[in-house]
C-alpha positions as CSV (number, residue, x, y, z in Angstrom):
1,M,0.0,0.0,0.0
2,G,1.1,3.6,-0.5
3,D,0.3,7.0,0.9
4,Y,-3.3,7.5,-0.1
5,V,-6.0,7.2,-2.8
6,Q,-7.3,10.7,-3.5
7,N,-10.5,11.6,-5.3
8,G,-11.0,8.1,-6.9
9,S,-11.4,9.8,-10.3
10,K,-8.8,7.6,-12.0
11,P,-7.0,4.3,-11.4
12,L,-4.0,4.4,-9.1
13,N,-1.3,1.8,-8.5
14,I,-0.7,1.7,-4.8
15,G,2.8,1.2,-3.5
16,Q,4.2,-1.0,-0.8
17,G,3.6,0.2,2.8
18,V,1.4,-0.4,5.8
19,M,-1.6,1.8,5.1
20,C,-3.3,4.3,2.8
21,S,-6.3,6.6,3.2
22,V,-9.3,7.0,0.9
23,L,-10.3,10.7,0.6
24,L,-13.5,12.5,-0.5
25,P,-13.2,14.2,-3.9
26,E,-11.7,17.6,-3.6
27,S,-13.8,20.6,-4.7
28,E,-13.0,24.2,-5.2
29,K,-14.2,25.0,-1.8
30,Y,-13.2,22.1,0.4
31,E,-10.0,20.3,1.2
32,P,-10.2,16.5,0.9
33,Q,-11.8,14.7,3.8
34,V,-10.8,11.2,4.8
35,Y,-13.4,8.4,4.2
36,A,-11.5,5.4,5.4
37,T,-8.1,3.8,5.9
38,I,-6.8,0.6,4.2
39,L,-4.6,-1.2,6.7
40,Q,-2.4,-4.3,6.4
41,Q,-3.3,-7.3,8.5
42,A,-0.8,-8.9,10.9
43,E,1.9,-11.0,9.3
44,E,1.1,-9.3,5.9
45,E,-1.8,-11.7,5.4
46,G,-4.0,-9.3,3.6
47,W,-5.8,-6.0,4.0
48,Y,-8.9,-4.5,5.7
49,L,-10.8,-1.3,5.5
50,V,-11.4,0.9,8.6
51,R,-14.2,3.4,8.5
52,R,-13.1,7.0,9.5
53,T,-16.4,9.0,9.3
54,D,-19.9,8.9,10.6
55,C,-21.1,11.5,8.0
56,Y,-20.9,9.5,4.8
57,Q,-21.9,6.1,3.5
58,I,-19.2,3.5,3.0
59,L,-20.0,0.2,1.3
60,I,-18.1,-2.9,0.2
61,N,-19.8,-4.8,-2.6
62,G,-23.0,-2.9,-1.9
63,K,-23.1,-3.6,1.8
64,E,-22.5,-0.8,4.3
65,I,-19.7,-1.5,6.8
66,P,-20.1,-0.6,10.5
67,V,-16.5,-0.1,11.5
68,A,-14.1,-2.4,9.7
69,Q,-14.1,-5.3,7.1
70,V,-11.5,-7.5,5.5
71,L,-10.8,-6.7,1.8
72,Q,-10.6,-9.3,-0.9
73,H,-9.2,-9.0,-4.5
74,G,-11.9,-7.6,-6.7
75,D,-14.0,-5.9,-4.0
76,I,-15.9,-2.8,-5.0
77,L,-15.6,0.1,-2.5
78,S,-18.5,2.6,-2.8
79,F,-18.6,6.0,-1.1
80,N,-21.6,8.4,-1.0
81,D,-21.5,12.0,0.3
82,G,-25.1,12.8,-0.5
83,D,-24.2,14.6,-3.8
84,S,-21.9,12.1,-5.5
85,H,-21.2,8.4,-5.7
86,T,-17.6,7.1,-6.1
87,E,-16.6,3.5,-6.7
88,L,-13.1,2.0,-6.5
89,K,-12.0,-1.5,-7.3
90,F,-9.6,-3.1,-4.9
91,E,-7.0,-5.3,-6.6
92,I,-3.9,-7.0,-5.3
93,F,-0.8,-7.4,-7.5
94,D,2.4,-9.1,-6.5
95,D,4.4,-8.3,-9.6
96,G,6.1,-5.1,-10.4
97,E,9.0,-3.0,-9.4
98,Y,8.8,-0.7,-6.3
99,D,9.8,2.9,-6.7
100,A,10.5,4.2,-3.2
101,S,10.7,7.8,-4.2
102,S,7.1,7.9,-5.4
103,G,5.8,5.1,-3.3
104,V,4.1,3.1,-6.1
105,V,4.6,-0.3,-7.7
106,Y,5.0,-0.2,-11.5
107,K,3.8,-3.2,-13.3
108,K,6.4,-5.0,-15.4
109,H,4.7,-4.1,-18.7
110,K,4.8,-0.4,-17.9
111,N,6.0,1.7,-20.8
112,N,8.8,3.9,-19.4
113,K,9.3,6.2,-22.5
114,L,7.1,8.9,-21.0
115,Y,9.0,8.6,-17.7
116,Y,12.3,9.3,-19.4
117,V,10.9,12.2,-21.3
118,V,9.5,13.8,-18.2
119,T,12.8,13.2,-16.3
120,M,14.8,14.8,-19.0
121,F,12.4,17.8,-19.0
122,I,12.7,18.3,-15.3
123,A,16.5,18.0,-15.5
124,L,16.7,20.8,-18.1
125,C,14.4,23.0,-16.0
126,A,16.6,22.5,-13.0
127,F,19.7,23.4,-15.0
128,G,18.0,26.6,-16.3
129,I,17.0,27.6,-12.8
130,A,20.5,26.9,-11.5
131,T,22.0,29.0,-14.3
132,L,19.6,31.9,-13.5
133,S,20.5,31.8,-9.8
134,V,24.2,32.1,-10.6
135,L,23.6,35.1,-12.8
136,S,21.3,36.8,-10.3
137,P,22.7,39.5,-8.0
138,P,23.5,38.3,-4.5
139,Q,20.8,38.7,-1.8
140,E,21.3,40.0,1.7
141,D,22.8,37.2,3.8
142,I,21.2,36.6,7.1
143,R,24.2,34.5,8.1
144,H,26.1,37.8,8.5
145,S,23.4,39.5,10.5
146,D,23.4,40.1,14.2
147,L,20.7,37.8,15.6
148,S,22.0,38.1,19.2
149,Q,19.6,41.1,19.5
150,F,16.8,38.6,19.8
151,N,18.3,36.5,22.6
152,Q,16.0,38.0,25.2
153,S,12.9,37.3,23.1
154,V,13.3,33.5,22.7
155,Y,12.3,31.2,25.6
156,H,12.0,27.6,26.6
157,I,8.5,26.2,26.8
158,M,7.6,22.9,28.5
159,V,4.5,20.9,29.7
160,D,5.0,18.9,32.8
161,S,1.4,17.7,33.6
162,V,-2.0,17.2,32.0
163,Y,-5.5,17.5,33.7
164,L,-8.8,16.1,32.5
165,F,-11.8,18.2,33.6
166,C,-15.5,17.0,33.5
167,D,-17.9,19.9,34.0
168,S,-15.1,22.0,35.5
169,V,-14.1,19.3,38.0
170,V,-10.8,17.5,37.8
171,V,-11.4,13.8,37.2
172,D,-7.9,12.7,36.2
173,A,-4.4,14.0,36.2
174,I,-1.0,12.8,35.0
175,E,2.5,13.9,35.4
176,L,4.4,13.5,32.1
177,T,7.2,10.9,32.3
178,E,8.9,12.7,29.4
179,V,8.4,16.5,29.6
180,A,7.2,18.0,26.4
181,A,9.6,20.8,25.5
182,G,10.1,23.3,22.8
183,T,10.6,27.0,22.0
184,A,8.5,30.1,22.4
185,F,9.2,33.7,21.3
186,L,8.0,37.2,22.1
187,A,6.6,39.2,19.1
188,K,5.0,42.6,18.8
189,E,1.6,43.0,17.3
190,G,0.0,46.4,17.6
191,D,-0.2,47.3,21.2
192,D,0.1,43.6,22.3
193,T,3.1,41.5,23.1
194,L,2.5,37.8,22.2
195,F,4.2,34.6,23.3
196,V,4.1,32.5,20.1
197,T,4.9,28.7,19.9
198,A,3.8,25.5,18.2
199,R,0.5,24.1,19.3
200,H,1.9,20.6,19.8
201,C,4.2,22.1,22.4
202,I,1.3,23.0,24.6
203,E,-1.0,20.1,23.6
204,P,1.3,17.1,23.4
205,W,-1.6,14.7,23.0
206,I,-2.2,15.7,19.4
207,N,1.2,14.6,18.3
208,D,1.7,10.9,19.1
209,E,3.6,9.7,16.0
210,E,4.1,6.3,17.5
211,W,0.4,5.5,17.6
212,D,-1.3,4.8,14.3
213,G,-4.8,5.4,15.7
214,V,-5.7,1.7,15.3
215,S,-3.8,-0.3,17.9
216,N,-5.2,-1.1,21.3
217,K,-5.6,2.2,23.0
218,S,-4.2,0.8,26.3
219,K,-0.8,1.0,24.6
220,I,-0.9,4.7,23.8
221,L,0.7,7.5,25.8
222,P,-1.3,8.5,29.0
223,E,-1.9,12.0,27.7
224,V,-3.3,10.7,24.4
225,R,-5.4,8.2,26.4
226,L,-7.0,11.2,28.2
227,A,-7.5,13.0,24.9
228,V,-9.2,10.0,23.4
229,K,-11.5,9.8,26.5
230,A,-12.4,13.5,26.3
231,E,-13.1,13.5,22.5
232,T,-15.1,10.2,22.7
233,E,-17.3,11.3,25.6
234,N,-17.9,14.8,24.1
235,K,-18.9,13.1,20.8
236,L,-21.4,10.9,22.6
237,V,-23.0,13.7,24.7
238,G,-22.9,16.3,22.0
239,Y,-21.1,19.1,23.8
240,E,-17.8,20.0,25.4
241,K,-18.4,18.2,28.7
242,Y,-14.7,17.1,29.0
243,V,-11.8,19.6,28.7
244,L,-8.1,18.6,28.6
245,R,-5.7,21.1,30.0
246,S,-1.9,21.1,30.4
247,H,0.4,23.1,32.7
248,C,2.8,25.2,30.6
249,V,6.0,26.9,31.8
250,I,7.7,29.5,29.7
251,S,11.2,30.3,31.1
252,K,14.6,31.9,30.5
253,G,17.1,32.1,33.3
254,F,15.3,33.5,36.3
255,E,12.2,34.5,34.3
256,R,9.3,32.2,34.6
257,Y,5.7,32.5,33.3
258,D,3.0,29.9,34.1
259,Y,0.1,29.3,31.7
260,Y,-2.4,26.6,31.0
261,S,-2.9,25.4,27.5
262,T,-6.5,26.8,27.6
263,D,-5.0,30.3,28.0
264,F,-3.6,30.1,24.5
265,F,-5.4,31.0,21.3
266,V,-5.4,28.2,18.7
267,N,-7.2,27.5,15.4
268,R,-9.3,24.3,15.8
269,S,-11.0,24.7,12.4
270,R,-8.4,22.5,10.7
271,D,-8.4,19.7,13.3
272,L,-9.2,16.2,12.2
273,V,-11.4,14.2,14.6
274,M,-10.6,10.6,13.6
275,R,-13.2,7.8,14.1
276,L,-11.1,4.9,15.3
277,G,-11.5,1.5,16.9
278,N,-12.8,-1.9,15.7
279,T,-16.0,-3.8,15.5
280,K,-16.3,-4.0,19.2
281,E,-15.4,-0.5,20.2
282,V,-15.4,2.9,18.6
283,F,-13.6,6.0,19.9
284,Y,-12.3,9.3,18.7
285,W,-9.1,11.3,18.6
286,R,-8.3,14.8,17.6
287,T,-5.1,15.6,15.7
288,I,-3.6,18.4,13.6
289,F,-1.0,16.3,11.8
290,P,-1.7,14.8,8.4
291,I,-2.5,11.3,9.2
292,A,-5.3,11.6,6.6
293,H,-3.0,13.6,4.3
294,R,-5.0,16.9,4.6
295,R,-2.6,19.4,3.1
296,D,-3.7,22.2,5.4
297,M,-3.9,20.4,8.8
298,E,-0.3,21.3,9.8
299,L,-1.3,25.0,9.4
300,G,-3.1,24.6,12.8
301,D,0.2,24.0,14.6
302,F,0.5,27.4,16.2
303,A,-0.6,28.9,19.5
304,Y,-0.2,32.3,21.1
305,V,-1.1,34.1,24.3
306,V,-1.0,37.8,25.2
307,A,2.0,38.3,27.5
308,T,0.2,40.9,29.7
309,G,3.1,41.4,32.1
310,L,5.6,42.1,29.3
311,T,3.5,44.3,27.2
312,R,5.0,47.6,28.2
313,E,8.6,46.6,28.8
314,S,10.6,48.8,26.6
315,N,14.0,47.2,27.2
316,K,13.1,43.8,25.7
317,P,13.8,43.7,21.9
318,L,10.6,42.1,20.5
319,M,10.6,40.3,17.2
320,S,8.6,41.7,14.2
321,M,6.2,39.4,12.3
322,A,6.1,39.6,8.5
323,E,2.9,40.7,6.8
324,W,1.1,38.7,4.2
325,E,2.6,40.4,1.1
326,E,6.0,39.9,2.6
327,V,5.5,36.2,3.3
328,K,3.8,35.8,0.0
329,G,7.1,36.8,-1.6
330,F,8.5,33.5,-0.5
331,T,5.9,31.5,-2.3
332,N,7.5,31.1,-5.7
333,S,11.1,31.6,-4.5
334,K,13.5,29.0,-3.4
335,N,17.0,29.0,-1.8
336,L,16.2,32.2,0.1
337,D,18.3,32.3,3.3
338,I,16.5,31.7,6.6
339,A,17.6,31.2,10.2
340,V,16.0,29.2,13.0
341,I,16.4,30.3,16.7
342,G,15.6,27.9,19.5
343,Y,16.5,25.4,22.2
344,P,17.1,22.0,20.5
345,L,17.3,18.9,22.7
346,N,20.7,17.4,22.0
347,D,24.0,16.7,23.8
348,N,24.5,20.4,24.5
349,D,23.5,22.3,27.6
350,A,19.7,22.6,27.5
351,D,20.0,26.3,28.3
352,D,22.0,27.0,25.2
353,M,20.0,28.9,22.6
354,T,21.2,28.1,19.1
355,V,20.9,29.5,15.7
356,V,21.0,27.3,12.6
357,Y,20.8,28.4,9.0
358,G,19.1,27.0,6.0
359,N,17.0,27.8,2.9
360,H,13.4,28.3,2.0
361,A,12.1,25.5,-0.3
362,G,8.6,26.7,-1.1
363,M,5.0,27.3,0.0
364,A,1.6,26.9,-1.7
365,I,-1.1,29.6,-1.4
366,D,-4.6,30.2,-2.5
367,D,-4.5,33.6,-4.4
368,S,-8.3,34.0,-4.3
369,L,-8.5,33.8,-0.5
370,K,-5.0,35.2,0.1
371,I,-4.2,32.4,2.5
372,P,-1.6,29.6,2.5
373,V,-2.9,26.1,1.8
374,G,0.2,24.4,3.2
375,C,3.1,25.0,5.4
376,M,6.5,26.4,4.4
377,Q,9.0,23.7,3.6
378,L,12.5,24.7,4.7
379,S,15.9,23.1,5.1
380,A,18.0,23.5,8.3
381,P,19.5,21.1,10.8
382,I,16.7,21.4,13.4
383,N,16.2,18.9,16.3
384,R,13.5,18.2,18.9
385,G,13.1,21.3,21.0
386,N,13.2,23.6,18.0
387,S,9.4,23.2,17.7
388,G,7.7,26.6,18.2
389,G,10.8,28.6,17.5
390,P,10.9,31.5,15.1
391,V,12.0,31.2,11.5
392,V,13.5,34.5,10.5
393,A,14.6,36.1,7.2
394,I,15.6,39.4,5.8
395,V,12.5,41.1,4.4
396,E,13.2,44.4,2.6
397,G,16.3,44.9,4.7
398,V,14.7,44.1,8.1
399,I,14.9,40.8,10.0
400,K,11.4,39.5,10.5
401,V,9.7,36.3,11.6
402,I,8.2,34.5,8.6
403,G,7.3,31.2,10.2
404,I,7.0,29.0,13.3
405,V,8.9,25.6,13.4
406,S,6.3,22.8,13.3
407,K,7.9,19.4,12.6
408,A,10.6,17.6,10.7
409,D,9.7,16.2,7.3
410,G,10.0,12.5,7.6
411,R,9.3,11.9,3.9
412,A,12.0,14.3,2.6
413,D,15.8,14.4,2.8
414,Q,17.4,14.9,6.2
415,G,17.2,18.5,7.3
416,M,13.9,19.3,5.7
417,F,11.1,20.6,8.0
418,W,7.7,22.4,7.9
419,A,7.0,25.8,9.4
420,V,3.6,27.5,9.9
421,P,3.6,30.9,8.1
422,I,3.5,33.6,10.7
423,T,0.6,35.2,9.0
424,E,-1.6,32.6,10.6
425,V,-1.0,34.3,13.9
426,L,-1.6,37.8,12.5
427,I,-4.8,36.9,10.8
428,M,-6.3,35.2,13.8
429,H,-5.2,37.9,16.3
430,R,-6.5,40.7,14.2
431,Q,-9.9,39.0,13.9
432,G,-10.3,39.1,17.7
433,D,-8.4,35.8,18.4
434,K,-10.9,33.7,16.5
435,V,-11.4,32.3,13.0
436,E,-13.8,34.0,10.5
437,E,-16.6,31.7,9.4
438,D,-15.8,31.8,5.7
439,I,-12.2,30.7,6.3
440,E,-13.2,28.1,8.8
441,E,-15.8,26.7,6.4
442,Y,-13.1,26.5,3.6
443,R,-10.7,24.7,5.9
444,R,-13.1,22.1,7.0
């Protein structure tokens, strides 16, 4: 199996792997929504389909499945969203040659003539771009800029405990065996001073990369277990009866600021609430990472809180956030210099703030709505702990924050990572710390 089956509008050879997701057809207004996941059985003995939605009809050979069902060669998968009907034929092939770069199996009789033509065309384009970059005038180099001026604006952030509330009463609490740690930074926005970080730094339960959402939930991390309980119970009762809250500490030297995760403003409109479980038990889990391959989900990986006590301190050099037109300038440009400031978790002293340098590799936007539809892809040697840190670049001669470190790109070369465009913070804060309905509807 490969990454995913999207739209179902044409046949797709699926590669070798452990799972793939079947998505709703994409329209001009909506991002794809996951229908179901195809998973490999134990000992590679076959495949089965797991339902991922309560909103749409999913059938195998004309019979609706409740939660999961084993797939056989030739099965017809049907999907109904009320307006359209899509059918996919599930077939298993053992022949072919696996291409790891694209994640698909090519049948032996595949004609590779077109492949070689396309490869040659791409190579010529790359050569042309490289030639133009050599002939272009040199840009301002952030590597030679003084970034020490921002030392007082970058902090540690950590979560040491998580609490589960039911109707405002604590019903469960855990102390994290492995403290969730990252980076936060101070930035100026109008009359406010904001502490900005990555959302998964304050809500570690949305980022369990070891759990595939299918295994027995007794094996998952305690904080994820509480998140599953809260999401499942809220789904059953129909309102936010359960609330999960973490204790967050932002610190630098003798400075310390205590917050709860519920003090931060986040954008929940891109969250994916996954329907999980098996035929005996159904439960739910909320995530922002692209388990279902939603391109825009990672854009929700930011959080900020107004730092009231620091708002009027004039001796602290606050970072400036780039505006939309400035960030948009990075859309079609590659190899632009960037720097990442943060507290990576490595063999060095945990109190050592580091600066690493890299390049911007691209970002997709929606021109009609003037919003990004995916995170920035960047290259720099980041590590755990850099999450939430500022990505800075020289914008019209001024050093500004263009992004927030989200996560490393496990599918790309070493050193590639994703960053949330800083404009996500600006848009939300200027809208009164909430998401406008039209944008929220588009995201969902």
